[in-house]
C-alpha positions as CSV (number, residue, x, y, z in Angstrom):
1,X,96.5,102.6,102.1
2,X,99.6,104.2,100.4
3,X,100.3,103.6,96.7
4,X,103.8,101.9,97.5
5,X,102.4,99.7,100.7
6,X,102.9,95.9,100.6
7,X,99.3,94.5,99.6
8,X,100.8,90.9,98.6
9,X,101.1,88.1,101.1
10,X,103.9,85.7,101.1
11,X,101.7,82.8,99.6
12,X,100.2,85.0,97.3
13,X,103.3,86.4,95.9
14,X,104.6,82.9,95.6
15,X,101.8,81.7,93.6
16,X,102.0,84.9,91.4
17,X,105.9,84.1,90.8
18,X,105.2,80.4,90.0
19,X,102.1,81.0,87.6
20,X,104.1,83.6,86.2
21,X,106.8,81.5,85.1
22,X,104.7,79.0,84.0
23,X,102.9,81.5,81.7
24,X,106.1,82.9,80.3
25,X,107.2,79.5,79.6
26,X,104.6,79.1,77.3
27,X,105.6,81.8,75.1
28,X,109.0,80.1,74.6
29,X,108.2,76.2,74.9
30,X,105.6,74.0,73.8
31,X,102.2,75.9,73.2
32,X,104.0,79.2,72.1
33,X,101.1,81.3,73.1
34,X,101.6,85.1,72.9
35,X,99.3,85.7,75.7
36,X,101.8,84.0,78.1
37,X,103.6,87.4,77.9
38,X,100.8,88.3,81.0
39,X,103.4,86.2,83.0
40,X,105.8,89.2,83.4
41,X,103.1,91.1,85.2
42,X,102.6,88.3,87.9
43,X,106.3,88.1,88.2
44,X,106.7,91.9,88.8
45,X,103.9,92.0,91.3
46,X,105.1,88.9,93.2
47,X,108.5,90.0,93.4
48,X,107.4,93.1,94.4
49,X,104.7,92.2,96.8
50,X,102.7,95.4,95.5
51,X,99.7,95.0,93.1
52,X,97.7,98.1,91.4
53,X,94.7,96.1,90.8
54,X,94.5,95.1,94.5
55,X,95.1,98.7,95.7
56,X,92.3,99.9,93.5
57,X,90.0,96.9,94.8
58,X,91.0,97.6,98.3
59,X,92.3,93.7,98.6
60,X,95.3,93.2,100.9
61,X,96.6,89.6,101.4
62,X,99.7,90.8,103.8
63,X,99.1,89.7,107.1
64,X,99.6,92.3,109.8
């Protein structure tokens, strides 16, 4: 597996983006939690469909 291979499947990407938007909303609305900035990581990995943590763990949710 190469560094720039897609390793995040479509369902996984959708869930990452959705969860990322919710976490990011926590920064600006309501709870005002600073750890909500983690949502940016989820949004980026979901949008690019590449996850470095999955690469290191050997996980691939992309269907072939």
